[in-house]
Structures are given as C-alpha cells and as structure tokens.
C-alpha positions as CSV (number, residue, x, y, z in Angstrom):
1,X,106.2,96.5,97.8
2,X,106.9,97.2,101.4
3,X,105.9,100.8,101.9
4,X,108.8,103.0,102.9
5,X,108.0,105.9,105.2
6,X,109.7,109.3,105.2
7,X,108.4,112.3,107.0
8,X,107.3,115.3,105.0
9,X,109.6,117.6,106.8
10,X,112.6,115.5,105.7
11,X,111.4,114.7,102.2
12,X,114.5,116.1,100.7
13,X,116.7,113.8,102.8
14,X,114.6,110.7,102.9
15,X,112.9,109.9,99.6
16,X,110.1,107.3,99.6
17,X,111.2,103.7,99.0
18,X,108.7,101.1,98.2
19,X,109.4,99.3,101.4
20,X,110.5,95.7,101.9
21,X,107.7,94.8,99.6
22,X,109.1,93.5,96.4
23,X,112.5,92.0,95.7
24,X,112.8,91.4,92.0
25,X,114.0,88.6,89.8
26,X,117.2,90.4,88.9
27,X,120.3,88.3,89.7
28,X,121.2,88.7,93.3
29,X,124.8,87.8,92.5
30,X,125.4,91.6,92.1
31,X,126.8,92.9,95.4
32,X,126.9,96.5,96.4
33,X,130.2,96.0,98.1
34,X,132.7,93.1,98.3
35,X,132.3,90.8,101.3
36,X,135.2,91.1,103.7
37,X,136.0,87.9,105.6
38,X,137.2,88.2,109.1
39,X,140.7,86.9,109.4
40,X,141.0,87.2,113.2
41,X,138.9,85.9,116.0
42,X,136.5,88.3,117.5
43,X,137.2,89.0,121.2
44,X,134.7,87.8,123.7
45,X,132.2,90.5,124.8
46,X,133.4,92.4,127.8
47,X,132.0,90.9,131.0
48,X,131.1,87.6,129.4
49,X,131.4,84.6,131.7
50,X,133.6,81.8,130.4
51,X,131.6,78.7,129.6
52,X,128.2,80.6,129.9
53,X,125.7,79.7,127.2
54,X,124.0,82.7,125.5
55,X,120.2,82.5,125.0
56,X,119.2,81.2,121.6
57,X,116.1,81.6,119.4
58,X,116.9,78.3,117.6
59,X,114.0,76.2,119.1
60,X,111.5,78.9,118.3
61,X,112.8,79.3,114.7
62,X,112.7,75.6,114.2
63,X,109.1,75.6,115.2
64,X,107.8,78.5,113.1
65,X,110.0,78.6,110.0
66,X,108.3,75.8,108.1
67,X,105.1,77.8,108.0
68,X,106.7,80.9,106.5
69,X,106.6,81.0,102.7
70,X,108.0,83.1,99.9
71,X,105.4,84.7,97.6
72,X,106.4,85.0,93.9
73,X,104.3,87.3,91.8
74,X,104.2,87.8,88.0
75,X,102.7,91.3,87.6
76,X,100.2,92.3,85.0
77,X,101.7,93.8,81.9
78,X,99.7,97.1,82.1
79,X,100.9,97.7,85.7
80,X,104.6,97.3,84.7
81,X,104.1,99.6,81.7
82,X,102.6,102.3,84.0
83,X,105.4,102.0,86.5
84,X,108.1,102.2,83.8
85,X,106.7,105.5,82.4
86,X,108.1,107.5,85.3
87,X,110.8,106.8,87.9
88,X,110.5,107.9,91.5
89,X,112.2,111.2,90.7
90,X,109.6,112.1,88.0
91,X,112.0,111.4,85.2
92,X,111.4,109.2,82.1
93,X,112.5,105.6,81.8
94,X,116.2,104.8,81.4
95,X,116.7,103.6,77.9
96,X,118.4,100.2,77.6
97,X,118.3,99.6,81.4
98,X,116.4,96.9,83.2
99,X,113.2,98.4,84.7
100,X,112.5,96.4,87.8
101,X,112.4,98.0,91.3
102,X,115.7,96.3,92.3
103,X,117.4,97.7,89.1
104,X,116.1,101.2,90.1
105,X,117.4,100.7,93.6
106,X,120.9,99.8,92.2
107,X,120.9,102.8,89.9
108,X,120.1,105.2,92.7
109,X,122.7,103.6,94.9
110,X,125.5,104.2,92.3
111,X,124.2,107.7,91.6
112,X,124.5,108.5,95.3
113,X,128.1,107.3,95.2
114,X,128.8,109.7,92.3
115,X,129.3,106.8,89.9
116,X,127.5,105.9,86.7
117,X,125.2,102.9,86.6
118,X,127.4,99.9,85.6
119,X,126.4,97.9,82.6
120,X,124.7,94.7,83.5
121,X,123.3,91.9,81.4
122,X,119.7,91.8,80.7
123,X,118.0,88.7,82.2
124,X,115.2,87.0,80.3
125,X,111.9,88.1,81.7
126,X,108.8,85.8,81.8
127,X,107.2,88.0,79.2
128,X,108.4,91.1,77.4
129,X,106.1,93.3,79.4
130,X,105.9,91.3,82.7
131,X,108.0,91.5,85.8
132,X,108.7,89.0,88.6
133,X,108.5,90.2,92.2
134,X,108.9,88.5,95.6
135,X,107.2,89.0,99.0
136,X,106.5,86.8,102.0
137,X,103.6,85.1,103.7
138,X,102.6,82.6,106.4
139,X,100.3,79.6,106.6
140,X,97.4,80.0,109.2
141,X,95.6,76.8,108.4
142,X,96.9,73.3,107.5
143,X,94.4,73.3,104.6
144,X,96.6,75.9,102.8
145,X,95.4,79.4,103.8
146,X,98.2,82.0,103.6
147,X,98.3,85.6,104.8
148,X,100.3,88.3,103.0
149,X,100.2,92.0,102.2
150,X,97.7,93.3,99.7
151,X,100.4,95.4,98.0
152,X,102.4,92.2,97.3
153,X,99.6,90.6,95.2
154,X,97.5,93.6,94.2
155,X,98.8,93.6,90.6
156,X,99.4,89.9,90.3
157,X,98.8,88.0,87.1
158,X,100.1,84.8,88.6
159,X,101.0,84.0,92.2
160,X,103.3,81.1,93.3
161,X,104.0,80.1,96.9
162,X,107.5,78.7,97.6
163,X,108.1,76.6,100.7
164,X,111.3,76.4,102.7
165,X,112.2,73.1,100.9
166,X,112.0,74.9,97.5
167,X,108.7,73.3,96.5
168,X,106.4,75.5,94.5
169,X,102.6,75.7,94.6
170,X,100.2,77.9,92.5
171,X,98.1,80.1,94.7
172,X,94.7,81.8,94.3
173,X,94.0,85.2,95.8
174,X,90.8,84.7,97.9
175,X,90.4,88.3,98.9
176,X,92.2,91.6,99.4
177,X,91.6,94.6,101.6
178,X,93.3,97.8,100.5
179,X,92.4,99.8,103.6
180,X,94.5,97.5,105.9
181,X,96.9,96.2,103.2
182,X,96.0,92.6,103.8
183,X,95.4,89.7,101.5
184,X,94.5,86.0,101.8
185,X,95.8,83.3,99.5
186,X,94.9,79.6,99.1
187,X,96.9,76.7,97.8
188,X,95.6,73.1,97.2
189,X,97.4,70.9,99.8
190,X,97.5,67.2,99.4
191,X,98.4,66.7,103.0
192,X,98.2,69.0,106.1
193,X,100.7,71.8,106.0
194,X,102.7,73.3,108.9
195,X,101.0,76.4,110.2
196,X,101.2,79.1,112.9
197,X,98.6,80.6,115.1
198,X,97.6,84.1,116.0
199,X,98.8,85.8,119.1
200,X,97.3,88.8,121.0
201,X,99.1,92.0,119.9
202,X,97.2,93.9,122.5
203,X,99.1,92.1,125.2
204,X,102.5,92.9,123.5
205,X,104.4,95.7,125.3
206,X,107.1,98.1,124.2
207,X,110.4,96.3,124.9
208,X,109.1,92.8,124.3
209,X,111.4,90.5,122.1
210,X,110.1,89.6,118.7
211,X,111.2,87.6,115.7
212,X,110.6,88.8,112.1
213,X,110.7,86.2,109.3
214,X,110.6,86.8,105.6
215,X,112.3,86.7,102.2
216,X,114.5,89.8,102.0
217,X,115.8,90.7,98.5
218,X,114.7,87.2,97.4
219,X,117.3,85.5,99.5
220,X,114.9,83.0,101.0
221,X,113.8,82.3,104.6
222,X,115.6,84.8,106.8
223,X,115.1,85.4,110.6
224,X,115.9,88.7,112.4
225,X,115.3,89.5,116.1
226,X,114.5,92.7,117.8
227,X,112.1,94.4,120.2
228,X,108.8,96.3,119.9
229,X,110.0,99.9,119.8
230,X,106.6,101.6,119.9
231,X,102.9,100.9,119.5
232,X,100.0,102.6,117.8
233,X,102.1,104.2,115.0
234,X,100.2,106.3,112.4
235,X,102.3,106.3,109.2
236,X,99.4,107.9,107.1
237,X,99.1,104.9,104.8
238,X,95.4,104.4,105.5
239,X,92.4,105.1,107.7
240,X,93.1,102.3,110.2
241,X,96.9,102.8,110.8
242,X,97.8,101.3,114.2
243,X,101.2,99.8,113.5
244,X,103.7,98.1,115.8
245,X,107.1,99.6,115.4
246,X,110.0,97.1,115.4
247,X,113.7,97.4,115.3
248,X,114.1,93.9,113.9
249,X,115.7,94.0,110.4
250,X,113.0,94.3,107.8
251,X,113.9,94.7,104.1
252,X,112.4,94.7,100.7
253,X,110.9,91.3,100.1
254,X,109.8,90.9,103.7
255,X,106.4,92.3,103.0
256,X,103.6,90.0,104.3
257,X,106.0,88.1,106.6
258,X,105.1,87.4,110.2
259,X,106.3,88.9,113.4
260,X,106.4,86.4,116.2
261,X,106.3,86.7,120.0
262,X,108.5,84.4,122.1
263,X,105.6,81.9,122.2
264,X,105.8,81.4,118.4
265,X,102.5,83.3,117.8
266,X,101.9,85.8,115.1
267,X,101.4,89.3,116.6
268,X,102.1,91.3,113.4
269,X,102.5,91.3,109.7
270,X,105.6,93.1,108.4
271,X,104.4,95.8,106.0
272,X,106.5,99.0,105.8
273,X,109.9,100.4,106.7
274,X,111.3,103.9,107.2
275,X,114.5,104.1,105.2
276,X,116.8,106.6,103.4
277,X,118.3,103.9,101.2
278,X,115.9,101.0,100.7
279,X,117.5,98.8,103.4
280,X,116.7,98.4,107.1
281,X,117.7,101.1,109.5
282,X,115.9,99.6,112.5
283,X,112.5,101.2,111.9
284,X,110.0,98.7,110.6
285,X,106.2,98.6,110.9
286,X,103.9,95.6,111.3
287,X,100.1,95.4,111.2
288,X,99.0,94.2,114.7
289,X,97.2,90.9,114.8
290,X,94.3,92.5,116.7
291,X,93.6,94.4,113.5
292,X,94.6,91.8,111.0
293,X,92.8,88.7,112.4
294,X,89.2,90.0,112.0
295,X,90.0,91.2,108.5
296,X,91.5,87.8,107.4
297,X,88.5,86.0,109.0
298,X,86.1,88.1,106.8
299,X,88.2,87.6,103.7
300,X,88.2,83.8,104.3
301,X,84.4,83.8,104.8
302,X,83.2,86.4,102.3
303,X,86.1,87.3,100.1
304,X,85.7,91.0,101.2
305,X,85.5,93.0,104.3
306,X,82.3,94.6,105.8
307,X,82.9,97.5,108.1
308,X,80.8,99.4,110.5
309,X,79.9,103.0,109.6
310,X,78.6,106.1,111.4
311,X,78.5,108.6,108.5
312,X,80.5,111.4,110.1
313,X,83.4,113.4,108.8
314,X,85.8,114.0,111.7
315,X,88.9,116.0,112.5
316,X,91.4,116.5,115.4
317,X,90.5,118.7,118.4
318,X,93.3,121.2,118.7
319,X,93.8,123.2,121.9
320,X,92.4,126.3,120.1
321,X,89.3,124.4,119.0
322,X,88.9,123.0,122.6
323,X,89.0,126.5,124.0
324,X,86.5,127.7,121.5
325,X,84.1,124.9,122.4
326,X,84.7,125.2,126.1
327,X,85.9,121.6,126.1
328,X,88.1,121.1,129.2
329,X,90.7,119.1,127.4
330,X,91.8,118.8,123.7
331,X,90.6,115.2,123.0
332,X,88.0,113.3,121.1
333,X,86.9,113.5,117.4
334,X,85.3,116.7,116.2
335,X,82.3,116.1,113.9
336,X,82.9,118.4,110.9
337,X,80.0,117.0,108.8
338,X,77.2,114.4,109.1
339,X,76.1,112.5,106.0
340,X,72.3,112.8,105.5
341,X,70.5,109.6,106.1
342,X,73.5,108.0,107.8
343,X,73.3,106.2,111.2
344,X,74.8,109.3,112.9
345,X,72.2,111.6,111.3
346,X,69.3,109.3,112.3
347,X,70.6,109.2,115.9
348,X,70.8,113.0,116.1
349,X,74.6,113.8,115.9
350,X,75.4,117.3,114.6
351,X,78.2,119.3,113.3
352,X,80.3,120.6,116.1
353,X,79.7,117.6,118.4
354,X,82.9,116.1,119.9
355,X,82.7,112.3,120.2
356,X,84.5,111.3,123.4
357,X,83.8,107.6,123.5
358,X,82.3,104.9,121.4
359,X,80.9,101.7,122.8
360,X,83.0,102.0,126.0
361,X,86.2,102.8,124.1
362,X,87.7,106.2,124.9
363,X,88.4,108.4,121.8
364,X,91.6,110.1,122.9
365,X,92.8,110.9,119.4
366,X,90.8,111.3,116.2
367,X,92.1,108.2,114.6
368,X,90.8,106.0,117.5
369,X,87.3,106.4,116.3
370,X,87.5,104.9,112.7
371,X,89.3,101.8,114.0
372,X,86.7,100.9,116.7
373,X,83.7,101.8,114.5
374,X,85.0,99.7,111.6
375,X,85.4,96.7,113.9
376,X,81.8,97.0,115.2
377,X,79.4,94.5,113.7
378,X,76.9,96.0,111.3
379,X,73.5,96.5,113.0
380,X,74.9,96.5,116.5
381,X,73.7,99.4,118.7
382,X,76.6,101.4,120.1
383,X,76.6,103.9,123.0
384,X,78.3,107.1,121.9
385,X,79.2,109.9,124.4
386,X,79.3,113.4,122.9
387,X,80.3,116.9,124.2
388,X,77.8,119.4,122.8
389,X,77.2,123.1,123.8
390,X,79.2,122.7,127.0
391,X,77.6,119.5,128.3
392,X,77.8,115.8,127.9
393,X,75.1,113.9,125.9
394,X,74.6,110.2,125.1
395,X,73.3,108.5,122.0
396,X,72.5,105.0,121.0
397,X,73.4,104.5,117.3
398,X,72.7,101.5,115.2
399,X,75.9,101.0,113.3
400,X,75.4,100.8,109.5
401,X,77.5,99.1,106.8
402,X,80.2,101.2,105.2
403,X,79.1,102.0,101.6
404,X,81.4,100.7,98.8
405,X,81.5,104.2,97.3
406,X,82.0,106.3,100.4
407,X,82.6,109.5,98.5
408,X,79.3,109.2,96.7
409,X,77.5,108.6,100.0
410,X,79.0,111.7,101.5
411,X,78.3,113.9,98.5
412,X,74.9,112.6,97.4
413,X,73.1,115.6,98.7
414,X,71.1,118.3,97.2
415,X,70.2,121.9,98.3
416,X,69.0,125.3,97.2
417,X,71.4,127.8,96.0
418,X,71.7,131.1,97.8
419,X,73.7,134.3,97.8
420,X,72.6,137.7,99.0
421,X,74.3,140.8,100.3
422,X,77.2,142.9,99.1
423,X,80.9,142.2,99.2
424,X,82.7,143.2,102.5
425,X,86.0,142.9,104.3
426,X,86.5,141.6,107.8
427,X,89.8,140.9,109.6
428,X,91.6,141.4,106.3
429,X,89.5,138.8,104.5
430,X,87.4,139.9,101.5
431,X,84.0,138.1,101.5
432,X,81.4,137.8,98.8
433,X,77.9,136.2,98.4
434,X,78.0,132.6,97.3
435,X,76.6,133.0,93.8
436,X,76.1,130.3,91.3
437,X,79.0,131.5,89.3
438,X,81.4,131.5,92.2
439,X,80.0,128.2,93.5
440,X,80.9,126.6,90.1
441,X,84.3,128.2,89.9
442,X,85.3,127.1,93.4
443,X,83.7,123.6,93.2
444,X,81.3,124.2,96.1
445,X,78.5,121.6,96.5
446,X,75.0,122.8,96.1
447,X,74.0,122.1,99.7
448,X,76.8,124.3,101.2
449,X,75.6,127.6,102.4
450,X,77.8,130.5,103.5
451,X,80.0,133.3,102.2
452,X,83.0,132.8,100.0
453,X,86.5,134.2,100.5
454,X,87.7,136.1,97.4
455,X,91.0,137.5,98.8
456,X,93.0,137.6,102.0
457,X,95.6,140.0,103.2
458,X,98.9,138.4,104.4
459,X,98.7,140.3,107.6
460,X,95.2,139.0,108.4
461,X,95.1,136.8,111.6
462,X,92.9,134.4,109.5
463,X,95.9,133.9,107.2
464,X,97.6,132.0,110.0
465,X,94.8,129.4,109.8
466,X,95.5,128.8,106.1
467,X,92.3,130.4,104.9
468,X,92.4,130.6,101.1
469,X,90.4,132.3,98.3
470,X,87.7,129.9,97.3
471,X,87.0,128.8,100.9
472,X,83.4,129.1,102.1
473,X,82.8,130.2,105.6
474,X,79.6,128.4,106.8
475,X,79.7,129.2,110.5
476,X,81.3,131.6,112.9
477,X,81.4,130.4,116.5
478,X,78.9,127.7,115.6
479,X,76.4,130.2,114.2
480,X,75.5,130.0,110.5
481,X,76.3,132.9,108.2
482,X,74.6,133.4,104.9
483,X,75.7,137.0,103.9
484,X,79.0,138.8,104.0
485,X,77.5,141.3,106.4
486,X,76.5,138.6,108.8
487,X,80.0,137.1,108.7
488,X,81.6,140.5,109.2
489,X,79.5,141.3,112.2
490,X,80.2,138.0,113.9
491,X,83.9,138.2,113.3
492,X,84.0,141.7,114.7
493,X,82.0,140.5,117.7
494,X,84.4,137.6,118.3
495,X,87.4,140.0,118.0
496,X,85.9,142.3,120.7
497,X,84.5,139.6,122.9
498,X,85.8,138.4,126.2
499,X,87.3,135.2,124.9
500,X,88.7,136.8,121.7
501,X,88.6,133.4,120.0
502,X,87.0,132.5,116.7
503,X,85.8,129.0,115.6
504,X,85.1,128.8,111.9
505,X,83.4,126.1,109.9
506,X,84.7,126.3,106.4
507,X,84.1,124.2,103.3
508,X,87.0,123.7,100.9
509,X,86.4,121.8,97.6
510,X,83.4,120.0,99.3
511,X,85.2,119.1,102.5
512,X,84.0,120.6,105.8
513,X,86.7,121.6,108.4
514,X,86.7,123.5,111.7
515,X,89.5,126.1,112.2
516,X,90.1,127.9,115.5
517,X,92.1,131.1,116.2
518,X,92.8,132.8,119.5
519,X,93.2,136.6,118.9
520,X,94.4,137.4,122.4
521,X,97.5,139.7,122.4
522,X,100.7,137.7,122.6
523,X,98.9,134.5,121.5
524,X,99.8,133.0,118.2
525,X,96.7,130.9,118.0
C-alpha cells in the first residue's frame, strides 16, 4: 500500500490513506462518476503557433516502459483477517460487504457524498481468507531482478510479476528492508529481459522534469509526467526519510514503480502520496536512488541490509537549547544518550555533545546524521566534529554494525538504585526522591539517576516544556541532580542567573531528552 501522508494538524480533514500502494482485485468496471465524452473540439492553447510541434515524451516512454512491471500479490490469510477486524475509522467490519482496500475506498467515497454504499456483487476470491493486491516494480538486471516497495510484498503469500505484454511470471522475494520500504524480487528468465539503469538523484534539481510509471488502480502500465517539487522531504515514515516530492500523478497501485529523469534513468521509487481522498492531488513521494541503490545492492548480495551504527540517541537542537549550550547557531544533532559499549561510548562521546559533522558531511538537521551513518561501511573510521562545553572537539570513531534488536542494545544496562532526600517544590514542580516503588510505577530503568516529578502546576514555566508527572530530571544545566534539594537549588540558581535559561535532561519511560526554557521576561521560551 502506498503510504498516504496527512499532517497531524489536519488529521480531521485529511485522514490517512494507504497510499498508491495496493489496488485490489475488485472489478474496476465500477466507475465513481460516468465518463463524459467531449462533443466539441478543444480550442488551441492561447499563443500556440500554428503547425508548431509540441514536445513529446513518447521516445522516452517507448524506451523504459517494457522494463516496468505490475506486481500481483496474494496476501497471507492471517494478515487479511487482522485488517478486516477494524476499519480505518476504528469501527468493526461491515457485514456482507467485500473487505478489500478498494471496497473500503468506495464505501468511504459514497459516505462522503451522503449516499449509502451501493450493493455490488461479490467476486470470487482466490481463497476464502485471502486477498489479491497490485503494486508496481521495475527490472534492474536482464537476469530478472526487480525492485519494488517492501509494503507491496511484506504480507505476500504468493507474488506474480506481470509484463506489459500480459505474460505472468512467479517471483521470489530475495530480501526486504522495512526501514527504507524497499524489496528485491527475482524471476527466472529464459532469455535476457528489458531493464533500466539507476540515475543520480543527487544531481536532480527542483523543477526538473520527471516521468512516473506504474499500475494505478490495477489499470496496467500508465505514464504520468511532472516535475520535482521539493527534495529531502521527511514524512515521518522511517528513520531514513529523504524523499523526492513530485507533482506527477501517483495513485494506489503505483507503489514500487520508478520515477525517471529525461535520460530514462531511475532516480526514485514511488512510495507514498499525500491525499484527502485516496487519489492523486499532485503531492507524491519517491525514495531517491542515492538511498535506494546501496540498499538494493545489499539485498541482492546478502538478502538483508547491514548499517553503520554509532550508538547515540539524538534530538533536534532548538534555539533555546542552542542558547543554553552557548552554541552560536541552532544546528547539529544533540546527543541525549550514549549506549554503553557502543562505538560512540568507546570513542568518548558524551551526553550533551552536539554532533556538527560526520565524515565530512555537515549535520545541519538532526535527521542528516542517521542517514550518513547508516550508509558508512561497518568498521570504517569516521571523523566526527562535536561541540562540547563551548568549544569544538574532534573524534575518530570506528563505525559499528547496527544491532538487529536496537532497543535491547540501548536498554541492556544495569545500575544501582538511589533515592535520598525529602520532597520539595521548585518552579511549580513537585519533586521526590527516585525510590524503588516510584521507579517501578513510572517505568524508569535501573541505571537512571535523578529526581522524579510527582506533580506540576499549570502556571509553572516548566509546564510549557511538557514536563509531566513521572518524568525524571537527571540534569539541570548539564549538572547531575540526585536529590530534590539539589534540583531545587539549581533551578532557583538558573532562575536568578544572568542568562535566566534552564537546560534539563529528563528521562521519560526510558528515553532521555533535553528540554530548554528561557525564563527572561517577555520570552515565551
């Protein structure tokens, strides 16, 4: 399913749609509106020169279309049953109604129009508890290697590749990568197949023409043109989001299809759309080839992806945090935690460090770091520039291999319990010692030391930061606190200090996070 994108602030207006990912086997003879045939000739565009020939993409389409395929998937029965339990609005299944995504799409359309869902004949399914779905893909090697999206084949029981001439070939899933939503298929080819080559997405610019090819709504090979509308889009679908945004029409069923530059090279894989209705509104997202190609190469060679790993938990540097750290500009990746025994820990990185560059790559935004680290070969030494205590420092770090269970690697730590002192109140926040009982109730890991927030007044300046009961304050202005009295004294010191800013390190449900607040009059922080 092509992943639909809708911003949180407009969740009521734009519900999530499982983007151009899966068009189902439901008969496509059902039309949402009758086709209207033009009965008059369209006037020539204003300013058009008589006899002038308009540019055409036909030669390019003729070159690349044979290498673009439809991917037909029979999904596993248990997956279909899970999805039928609840619809996208949280309601139960509709009795007697077909249960495929396209049926759900039709139902919602008619509900939006204030109409009931019209009766429709039930089509025979391949199995009483199975569902057919369609996506797209493209051949990158004449031997039969095919690229598509992971979400197209993730729940597949059977995968069939359909060529432009209608011929069908059973396919094997060689490897999948959930973090980048990519998958590699293989079919047995008796003779060399048509294929396309990778292009350089880094060279693509906003405004460049592109062609998107796929299988929208199961209609078959379809071409749409447009431009690159933006680069480096983060749609919060994974840790390595770096999408190209396109205005070429991308719809359900186009998932896994290629985006071509005018040289006929693949510079993106169509993956998601932003849509209020399940159809194209001119905002589509494609995984750039610079990110996809190394992943596909590893899937082809190893069947899985090995990624570089530092072992740091990072967060954005806000202007308030930059001010608290005396960092000249709000940039880089702030280290909120360092995993013991990780490459970062062995090299000497600490909480509170701000990573400004990695192996010659500037880290302007926090999401820049995971991408460049993941692409670094395991074992390679990387130069890391860090801002610490008001000065720049440099480290050489031997990049490790990302553990398969990253959560376990981060939480696999021990420590002594502590908790001394009496309850106190500072800046409208009630603080208590971190006793074993409170630690257990709040889900605080054993190695976390600090004082726990038991209550907070709505008028407290720390309420603006989102501090909640159960949060553990570990540091105030980068100085550890182990008793409520220590925390109270440091908070009052910060309030009366010259800078009147507070930088807190808190732990919430096992996750460390820095929060900064400016308490200057007239400053909202």
